[in-house]
C-alpha positions, 0 to 999 in steps of 0.5 A: 471468467466470472471466477476471475472477477470474484477472485480479484474482488476478493483481493480488494476485500482482503487488502481492506481487511488487512488494513482494518486489522492494523487499525484495530490492533493499534487503536488501543495504543492510540487511545492510551496516547491521546486519552481524553483527546481520542475523539479529536485525533481519531480522524488523524489516526484514520488518515494514516491507516487510509494511506496504508490501505491506499498503498496496498490496494492501489499497488495490487490493482496496478500490478493486476492491470499490468498483468491483464494488459499483456496479450498472452494472458487473454484477460479481456482488459478494459480501463474501468475493470478495476472499478468493477473489482473494487465494487465486488470487493466492497459489496460484502462490507456494504451488505453488513452495514446495510443490515446492521443499519436496519436492525434496531437495537434499542439501548445498544444503538450506541454500540452498533454505531461504534461498531459500524464506525470501527468497520469503516475505520480507514475511511472514518476521517472522510465520514466524519468530515461529512458529519456521519450522515448517510451520504457520508457512509455511502461516500466512505464506502465508495473510496475503496472501489475508487482506489482500485479503479485508480490502481488498475487504470495506472497499470492498464495505461502503463503509468507505474507510480509505485515502480518509480517510487521504488526506483527513487528509493534505490537511487537514494540508497546508493552511496555517493561517488568518491572523488578521484582525489580521495586518499581511499581511492589510491591503491595501496603500495606493495610492501613485498620486496623484489627478489634480487636476480642472480646475474649469470656469467658466461664462465670462469670462477 
């Protein structure tokens, strides 16, 4: 049972790592576009990556909530189980930041500060909104388990948001029904000529 908690907590951590990789990869592109206004628009960039992170973490936990709710799986589900998974997945990140905060690097403190902000890139907009205070960093870290909790709750109670969105996309992708008066609906006429049948005679020449 404990291994199940660790495995699903690792899923949350993995999904966060994926969003962080995306944040770092496109950060240089964003820097080259914004140039001197990089600091001004960085929170907006962080929001975009946060939405990406929200989608993958929420969807994964939603599917997990649906799976664990099935009686045949015998997974002992409860509504706040997603929060526990999220806290387990967030713990390594919080530990790294906590250790880094306790280490005094002297002249390299600025670099350490930037590294911590980069590690929390998808939540940076929220941290910046709280003036990069200790409370802001703590609250930013808690966003990840909060998303995991919401996703699991949706799956647990059958509130399938992502499924509804996918269904809408499929319906939107279908073409419109043609009018019965549309010429393209009229079947093409046969161009082949009928074979002329030979009239049988009862006899004679």
